[in-house]
Structure formats: structure tokens, C-alpha cells
C-alpha positions as CSV (number, residue, x, y, z in Angstrom):
1,M,-42.9,-17.1,294.5
2,T,-43.7,-13.5,295.2
3,T,-45.8,-11.0,293.5
4,D,-45.9,-7.2,293.2
5,P,-49.5,-5.7,293.2
6,E,-48.4,-2.9,290.9
7,T,-47.2,-5.2,288.1
8,E,-48.9,-8.6,288.5
9,P,-52.5,-9.3,287.6
10,G,-54.8,-10.1,290.4
11,V,-55.1,-13.8,291.3
12,G,-56.8,-15.7,294.1
13,S,-60.3,-16.0,295.6
14,L,-60.4,-12.3,296.5
15,A,-58.9,-10.9,293.3
16,G,-60.6,-7.6,292.5
17,V,-61.5,-7.0,296.2
18,H,-60.1,-3.6,297.4
19,V,-59.1,-3.3,301.0
20,L,-58.1,-0.2,302.9
21,D,-56.0,-1.1,305.9
22,F,-56.0,1.6,308.6
23,G,-54.8,-0.9,311.1
24,R,-52.1,-0.6,313.8
25,Y,-49.7,-3.2,315.2
26,V,-51.2,-6.7,314.6
27,A,-55.0,-7.2,314.8
28,G,-55.9,-4.9,311.9
29,P,-52.9,-5.4,309.7
30,W,-52.8,-9.1,310.1
31,C,-56.5,-9.3,309.2
32,A,-55.8,-7.4,306.0
33,Q,-52.7,-9.6,305.4
34,L,-54.9,-12.7,305.5
35,L,-57.1,-11.1,302.9
36,Q,-54.1,-10.3,300.8
37,C,-53.0,-13.9,301.0
38,L,-56.3,-14.7,299.2
39,G,-55.5,-12.2,296.4
40,A,-57.1,-8.9,297.7
41,D,-55.5,-5.6,296.7
42,V,-54.7,-4.2,300.1
43,V,-53.6,-0.6,300.7
44,R,-52.0,0.2,304.0
45,V,-52.7,3.7,305.2
46,E,-50.2,5.3,307.6
47,R,-49.6,8.7,309.1
48,P,-47.1,10.8,307.0
49,A,-44.3,10.0,309.5
50,G,-45.2,6.3,309.5
51,G,-47.0,4.3,312.2
52,E,-45.3,3.1,315.3
53,D,-45.6,-0.5,314.2
54,R,-43.4,0.1,311.1
55,F,-40.3,0.3,313.3
56,L,-41.0,-2.4,316.0
57,F,-38.2,-5.1,316.3
58,P,-36.1,-3.1,313.8
59,I,-34.1,-5.0,311.2
60,S,-33.0,-1.9,309.3
61,D,-33.1,1.9,309.8
62,D,-36.6,2.2,308.4
63,L,-38.2,-1.2,308.8
64,G,-39.2,-3.5,311.6
65,A,-39.9,-7.2,311.7
66,Y,-43.5,-6.8,312.8
67,F,-44.3,-4.6,309.9
68,L,-42.7,-6.9,307.4
69,H,-44.5,-9.9,308.8
70,C,-47.9,-8.2,308.8
71,N,-47.8,-6.1,305.6
72,R,-46.4,-8.3,302.8
73,G,-47.6,-7.5,299.3
74,K,-49.6,-4.5,300.3
75,R,-49.5,-1.1,298.7
76,A,-48.8,1.8,301.0
77,M,-50.0,5.4,301.2
78,T,-49.6,8.2,303.8
79,L,-52.5,10.3,305.0
80,N,-53.5,12.4,308.0
81,P,-57.3,11.7,308.1
82,T,-58.0,14.0,311.1
83,K,-57.7,17.2,309.0
84,P,-60.6,18.3,306.8
85,A,-58.7,17.8,303.6
86,G,-57.6,14.4,304.9
87,R,-61.2,13.4,305.6
88,E,-62.1,14.3,302.0
89,V,-59.4,11.9,300.9
90,V,-60.9,9.3,303.2
91,A,-64.4,9.8,301.8
92,R,-63.1,9.2,298.2
93,L,-61.1,6.1,299.3
94,I,-64.2,4.6,300.9
95,K,-66.0,4.8,297.6
96,W,-63.1,2.8,296.1
97,A,-63.0,0.2,298.8
98,D,-64.8,-3.1,299.3
99,V,-63.4,-3.5,302.8
100,I,-62.1,-1.0,305.4
101,V,-60.1,-2.5,308.3
102,A,-59.4,-0.4,311.4
103,N,-58.5,-1.5,314.9
104,V,-59.0,1.8,316.7
105,P,-61.6,3.0,319.2
106,D,-64.9,4.3,318.0
107,E,-64.1,7.9,318.8
108,A,-61.0,7.6,316.6
109,L,-63.1,6.1,313.8
110,L,-65.5,9.1,314.1
111,A,-62.6,11.6,314.0
112,M,-61.2,10.0,310.8
113,G,-64.5,9.7,309.1
114,L,-64.4,5.9,309.3
115,D,-67.4,5.4,311.6
116,W,-70.1,3.1,310.3
117,D,-72.6,5.8,309.4
118,S,-69.9,7.7,307.3
119,V,-68.7,4.5,305.6
120,H,-72.2,3.1,304.8
121,G,-73.4,6.5,303.7
122,A,-70.5,6.9,301.3
123,N,-70.5,3.3,300.0
124,P,-73.4,1.1,301.0
125,R,-71.5,-2.0,299.6
126,A,-68.5,-1.5,301.8
127,V,-67.7,-3.8,304.7
128,L,-66.2,-2.0,307.8
129,A,-64.1,-4.4,309.9
130,T,-63.1,-3.1,313.3
131,A,-61.2,-4.6,316.3
132,S,-61.0,-3.2,319.8
133,T,-59.9,-4.4,323.2
134,F,-63.3,-4.9,324.8
135,G,-65.9,-4.5,322.0
136,T,-68.4,-1.7,321.6
137,T,-70.8,-2.6,324.4
138,G,-70.5,-3.2,328.1
139,P,-68.8,-1.2,330.9
140,Y,-65.3,-1.4,329.4
141,A,-66.2,-0.4,325.8
142,G,-64.0,2.4,324.7
143,R,-61.0,1.4,326.9
144,V,-57.8,0.8,325.0
145,G,-55.4,-2.1,325.4
146,F,-53.1,-4.6,323.8
147,D,-52.9,-8.4,323.5
148,G,-51.8,-8.9,327.1
149,I,-55.0,-7.4,328.5
150,G,-56.9,-10.2,326.8
151,Q,-54.6,-12.8,328.2
152,V,-54.8,-11.6,331.8
153,M,-58.6,-10.9,331.8
154,S,-59.6,-14.2,330.2
155,G,-58.0,-16.5,332.8
156,A,-55.3,-17.6,330.4
157,A,-52.4,-16.0,332.3
158,Y,-53.9,-17.2,335.6
159,M,-53.8,-20.8,334.3
160,S,-50.2,-20.3,333.0
161,G,-47.0,-20.1,335.0
162,Y,-47.1,-21.5,338.5
163,A,-49.2,-21.0,341.6
164,G,-48.6,-17.4,342.8
165,E,-46.6,-16.7,339.6
166,P,-49.0,-16.1,336.7
167,M,-47.4,-15.7,333.3
168,K,-48.7,-14.3,330.0
169,S,-47.4,-15.7,326.7
170,F,-44.7,-14.0,324.8
171,A,-46.4,-14.8,321.5
172,P,-49.3,-12.4,321.0
173,W,-51.8,-15.1,320.2
174,V,-54.8,-12.9,321.2
175,D,-53.8,-10.3,318.5
176,Y,-53.4,-12.9,315.8
177,G,-56.5,-14.8,316.9
178,T,-58.5,-11.6,316.8
179,A,-57.2,-10.8,313.3
180,S,-58.1,-14.3,312.1
181,N,-61.6,-13.9,313.6
182,L,-62.1,-10.6,311.9
183,A,-60.9,-11.9,308.5
184,F,-63.4,-14.8,309.0
185,A,-66.2,-12.3,309.6
186,V,-65.1,-10.2,306.6
187,M,-65.4,-13.2,304.3
188,G,-68.9,-13.9,305.7
189,A,-69.9,-10.3,305.0
190,L,-68.5,-10.4,301.5
191,F,-70.4,-13.6,300.8
192,A,-73.7,-12.1,302.2
193,R,-73.2,-9.0,300.0
194,Q,-73.5,-11.1,296.9
195,T,-77.1,-11.7,297.9
196,T,-78.0,-8.4,299.7
197,G,-75.9,-6.0,297.7
198,R,-75.0,-4.3,301.0
199,G,-72.0,-4.3,303.2
200,C,-72.1,-4.4,307.0
201,R,-69.9,-3.7,310.0
202,V,-68.2,-6.6,311.5
203,E,-66.4,-6.5,314.9
204,A,-63.9,-8.5,316.9
205,S,-62.3,-7.9,320.3
206,L,-59.2,-9.0,322.0
207,L,-61.0,-10.0,325.1
208,G,-63.6,-11.9,323.1
209,T,-60.9,-13.9,321.3
210,A,-59.1,-14.7,324.6
211,L,-62.3,-15.8,326.3
212,T,-63.0,-18.1,323.4
213,A,-59.7,-19.8,324.0
214,T,-60.5,-20.3,327.7
215,G,-64.2,-21.0,327.2
216,H,-63.9,-24.7,328.1
217,V,-62.4,-24.1,331.6
218,L,-64.9,-21.2,332.1
219,I,-67.8,-23.6,331.4
220,E,-66.3,-26.1,333.8
221,Q,-65.9,-23.4,336.5
222,S,-69.4,-22.1,336.1
223,A,-70.9,-25.6,336.3
224,I,-69.0,-27.3,339.1
225,Q,-66.6,-24.6,340.5
226,R,-63.6,-26.8,339.9
227,G,-61.2,-24.0,340.9
228,R,-58.3,-25.1,338.7
229,G,-55.0,-23.3,339.1
230,A,-51.7,-23.0,337.2
231,T,-49.6,-26.1,336.7
232,G,-46.7,-24.7,334.7
233,N,-46.0,-26.7,331.5
234,R,-48.0,-29.6,332.8
235,H,-51.6,-30.0,331.4
236,P,-54.1,-30.1,334.2
237,A,-56.5,-32.5,332.5
238,A,-54.3,-35.0,330.7
239,G,-50.9,-36.8,331.2
240,P,-48.2,-37.1,330.9
241,S,-48.3,-33.7,329.2
242,D,-45.3,-31.7,330.2
243,L,-42.0,-30.2,329.1
244,I,-39.4,-32.8,329.9
245,A,-35.6,-32.6,330.0
246,T,-33.5,-34.8,327.8
247,L,-29.7,-35.3,327.8
248,D,-29.3,-32.3,325.6
249,G,-32.5,-30.3,325.6
250,H,-36.2,-30.6,326.2
251,V,-39.2,-32.2,324.6
252,L,-42.9,-31.5,325.1
253,V,-44.8,-34.7,325.5
254,Q,-48.6,-34.6,325.0
255,V,-50.4,-37.8,325.9
256,V,-54.2,-37.3,325.6
257,G,-56.7,-40.2,325.4
258,D,-56.6,-43.8,326.5
259,A,-55.1,-45.1,323.3
260,I,-52.1,-42.8,323.3
261,F,-51.6,-43.4,327.0
262,A,-51.4,-47.1,326.4
263,R,-48.8,-46.7,323.7
264,W,-46.8,-44.4,325.9
265,C,-46.9,-46.9,328.8
266,S,-45.6,-49.7,326.5
267,M,-42.9,-47.4,325.0
268,I,-41.4,-46.6,328.4
269,G,-41.6,-50.2,329.6
270,H,-44.4,-49.8,332.1
271,P,-47.5,-51.4,330.5
272,E,-49.0,-52.0,333.9
273,L,-49.8,-48.3,334.3
274,V,-52.7,-48.8,332.0
275,D,-54.5,-50.7,334.7
276,D,-53.5,-48.3,337.5
277,P,-56.7,-46.7,338.9
278,R,-54.8,-43.4,339.4
279,F,-54.5,-43.1,335.6
280,A,-57.8,-44.5,334.5
281,S,-58.9,-41.3,332.6
282,D,-57.5,-38.1,331.2
283,D,-58.8,-36.2,334.2
284,L,-57.2,-38.6,336.7
285,R,-54.0,-38.5,334.7
286,G,-54.1,-34.8,335.0
287,E,-54.7,-34.9,338.7
288,N,-51.8,-37.3,339.1
289,G,-49.7,-35.6,336.5
290,P,-46.6,-35.1,338.7
291,E,-46.1,-38.8,339.0
292,L,-46.4,-39.3,335.2
293,T,-44.0,-36.4,334.6
294,R,-41.5,-38.1,336.9
295,L,-41.7,-41.3,335.0
296,A,-41.5,-39.4,331.7
297,G,-38.5,-37.6,333.0
298,E,-36.7,-40.7,334.0
299,W,-37.2,-42.2,330.5
300,C,-36.1,-39.0,328.7
301,A,-33.1,-38.4,330.9
302,T,-31.3,-41.3,329.3
303,R,-31.9,-40.2,325.7
304,T,-30.9,-37.2,323.6
305,T,-33.7,-35.1,322.1
306,A,-33.3,-36.7,318.7
307,Q,-33.4,-40.3,320.2
308,A,-36.5,-39.5,322.2
309,L,-38.3,-38.0,319.3
310,E,-37.5,-41.0,317.1
311,E,-39.0,-43.3,319.7
312,F,-42.0,-41.1,320.2
313,A,-42.7,-41.0,316.5
314,A,-42.3,-44.8,316.2
315,A,-44.9,-45.2,319.0
316,S,-47.2,-42.5,317.5
317,V,-47.0,-40.5,320.8
318,P,-47.2,-36.7,320.2
319,A,-44.0,-34.9,321.1
320,G,-42.0,-32.0,319.9
321,P,-38.6,-30.4,320.7
322,L,-38.1,-27.1,322.5
323,L,-36.5,-24.9,319.8
324,S,-34.7,-21.6,320.1
325,L,-35.5,-19.0,317.5
326,Q,-32.5,-19.9,315.3
327,Q,-33.4,-23.6,315.7
328,V,-36.9,-22.8,314.4
329,I,-35.4,-21.2,311.3
330,D,-33.0,-24.1,310.8
331,D,-35.6,-26.9,311.4
332,P,-35.8,-28.9,308.2
333,H,-39.6,-29.2,308.2
334,V,-40.2,-25.5,308.9
335,A,-37.6,-24.5,306.3
336,S,-39.0,-26.8,303.6
337,A,-42.8,-26.5,304.2
338,M,-43.6,-23.4,306.2
339,M,-40.9,-20.7,305.5
340,E,-39.7,-18.8,302.4
341,R,-37.0,-16.3,301.6
342,A,-38.5,-13.0,300.7
343,E,-37.3,-9.5,300.0
344,R,-36.7,-7.5,303.2
345,D,-37.7,-4.2,301.5
346,H,-36.7,-2.4,298.4
347,D,-32.9,-2.7,299.1
348,G,-32.7,-6.2,297.7
349,G,-31.9,-7.9,301.0
350,T,-33.8,-11.1,301.9
351,V,-35.0,-12.6,305.1
352,A,-36.8,-15.7,306.2
353,V,-40.6,-15.2,306.4
354,I,-43.3,-17.5,307.5
355,A,-45.6,-18.7,304.7
356,P,-49.4,-18.0,304.9
357,P,-51.0,-20.1,307.6
358,V,-53.5,-21.7,305.2
359,R,-53.3,-23.2,301.8
360,L,-56.0,-23.6,299.1
361,S,-55.8,-26.1,296.3
362,E,-57.5,-23.3,294.2
363,G,-58.0,-19.6,295.0
364,G,-54.9,-18.9,296.9
365,A,-52.4,-16.2,296.0
366,A,-48.7,-16.0,296.2
367,L,-46.9,-14.2,299.0
368,G,-46.4,-10.5,298.4
369,A,-42.9,-9.4,297.6
370,H,-42.0,-7.3,300.6
371,G,-43.3,-4.7,303.1
372,P,-44.0,-1.5,301.2
373,A,-41.9,1.6,301.7
374,L,-43.6,4.4,303.5
375,G,-46.0,6.2,301.2
376,A,-44.7,4.3,298.1
377,H,-48.2,4.3,296.4
378,T,-49.7,7.5,297.8
379,D,-49.7,9.3,294.4
380,Q,-50.9,6.2,292.6
381,M,-53.9,5.8,295.0
382,L,-54.8,9.5,294.9
383,R,-54.9,9.5,291.2
384,A,-57.1,6.4,291.3
385,V,-59.7,8.3,293.3
386,G,-59.6,11.4,291.1
387,Y,-56.9,13.8,292.3
388,D,-54.7,15.5,289.7
389,Q,-51.0,16.1,290.3
390,A,-51.5,19.7,291.3
391,E,-54.0,18.7,294.0
392,I,-51.6,15.9,295.1
393,D,-48.8,18.4,295.4
394,G,-51.0,20.7,297.4
395,L,-51.9,17.9,299.9
396,R,-48.3,17.1,300.3
397,A,-47.4,20.7,300.9
398,A,-50.1,20.9,303.6
399,R,-48.7,17.8,305.2
400,I,-52.0,15.9,304.6
401,I,-50.0,13.1,302.9
């Protein structure tokens, strides 16, 4: 089911919470999208010509897949906040907002009138949520970057790929993780505001998110200088845990823990491996992973992917197929439980979209109907903060909106 924030009453845990989304690309917009999934009224603010992220991975002349994925159910307005008249609009919008989301450097926040002093001075109850590449302290504060910077500077890319051939992930998990962390912090700030009556600034960084994901191997390195390196698809501290070829594709096998290892040994007809000292623990199975991968490969090589997965499931051994993008869309579980058809934009076309990543038995909100057209709600928002039509026409003539 979809909703339109212009016509449907607010529902969800965050119904009545007003969010200004000055985000760009993923980290800011996806944070605001998560808040929208809980019922917040989110207004996406873009430059008058539209932001770059509106057109990434284009699916029509004026809409990209990234924008549709990260901006469902939001309202949209255009604004140039760097001009004096635009900053006046920003000041009025801040008074309307409960949360302001912006993933831009601090100097850009200052230029737009979205720095913490300006926000808190205009609306002491507002929460300012910011994301950056490196955070606001330390030698690299203020430097700009994208998802991949977090991947390569956290050790994640070093541990991926193969020795001498590091590889970052295609999926921008650092961006989405940062957005999730930021939304988590916003919820905490809104909860605290119920007691204090005050908002606060919450921050997240790409590098901080990436370092969280590699924190366990960084602890190990600092404690015992293990010096781990890349092992491709094979897990360095468990086994067999690798991407294995079948007769017609590949499956990822993930055996972790003694109980699952014992079940896997029985499944492939080698129960004696349980007592092999080379495989006595997860760490040893990781060290001797090539041998376990070889055995897993021999077993899978005689089966189709479907046959292998059926036997893995029967033995309660974790495994999953390697899917192409179209195979993901066609997968029966994804299609029935994790994907919906939604309006592409205002032209009536539909596309497959991923459902919200969390569900609540109470307090959730339906998916938004579509990604908003550029500036579709500009006049509506300006009227809401006190501008009359003549003033709105003047702002448009001056290219402020």
C-alpha cells in the first residue's frame, strides 16, 4: 500500500514530526527516508535545477533510480539557500521543522544558514542531523568524500579481493550504514527532547561507519598483530565459507561454529573431518580454508544450484545462491516478502522497489507513493511558513526557488 503525504493523514511512530531533508546522494536522503518509513513528514529541499542525485542511474528523462529509492513519499521543494532571500526562507523552515538532515561540510552548513548555532537559535527544539566523510574533529575534518573513501580507509577494501588486488564493494554499504546510524541518533535525540525540551546536533561519518564494520579485525590487529590479508570470497576465520561453483551457477556456503561444521561434514559424506585437528575450531578452519573449499567444491560440482540449496536447507547449513540483478527481482522470496510495485513518478508507470528494511507490529507507516517531482510542493511549503503568493512569485522570478 502507498500513501501520499498531501492527502493521507499522518500515521506511524513519527506522525507529526516534520523533517527537512537537505541531503545529497545517499547518507542524508536515506536517513530521512528511514524517518519517513516511520511516518515523519519529510520535505526534500533541492537546488532549483535539481540535485545531481535526482538523475543518477536514469530510468526516465527526469528521474534516476537512486532518487526514487531514497526519496519515496517525501514532499519536494526547490530553494537556493546561499542567497540572502534563500537564507530567510531557510530560517522560516527551521522554525517549522523538528529535524533538519544535511550531509554537507560544516562550511556549507554555515553558508546555507544550517550551522548548529543558526538552527538552535531559530528553533531550540530542532534536531540537526549531519553526516560527513571524516567527522568534525581530527586532521581530516572538512575533507570531502564518498562511500568508497570509508571502504578503503577502514581496512575493508584491503581485506576484500585478493592479495595484491584489493577491491571495494559495489554496494555502497558505508553510505547506507551511515544513514542508518544517523537515523538511530535522531530517534535518540527526539526521545531525549521529550524530557529536556531541547534539540541537539547529532553527527555520523562515513569513516566512522566503516571502522565500526571492521572493528573486530582492528581489535585483533592491535592486540596480537595478526596481520590478516585478503582471501577473496573465503572467510579468513571460519570454513568452509566461500563462493562455490555448482553445475549451473554458484552458491555461497557459510559454515560457522562447531555444530554447523559437524552437520556439513555429515552432509558431504565426510563425518571424520570433525575429528581432524586441522579443523578443530573456526580459526583453524579459516587457516585451512582452501582445503575445505576444495571439498565443498567437489560436492557442489555434481549438483545444480537448486539441488545443492535443497540439501543445505535440509541439513540446516547456511547457504545462498549467487543471483544476477534480474534473478533478485524474480526470486520468489524477495518478490513476496521484500519487494513491492510502486509508482515510478507522476506518469503512472510502476517499478519494483525494495520494501522498508524494518517492520513494526505497531507504529510503522506505509511506503510513500513515489519520488516527488522537482519542486512539486514548493509553493505549498512556502505558504505553510508564511509567504503569500506575491512573495512566492517574487522568489521564483529571482531564481531563489
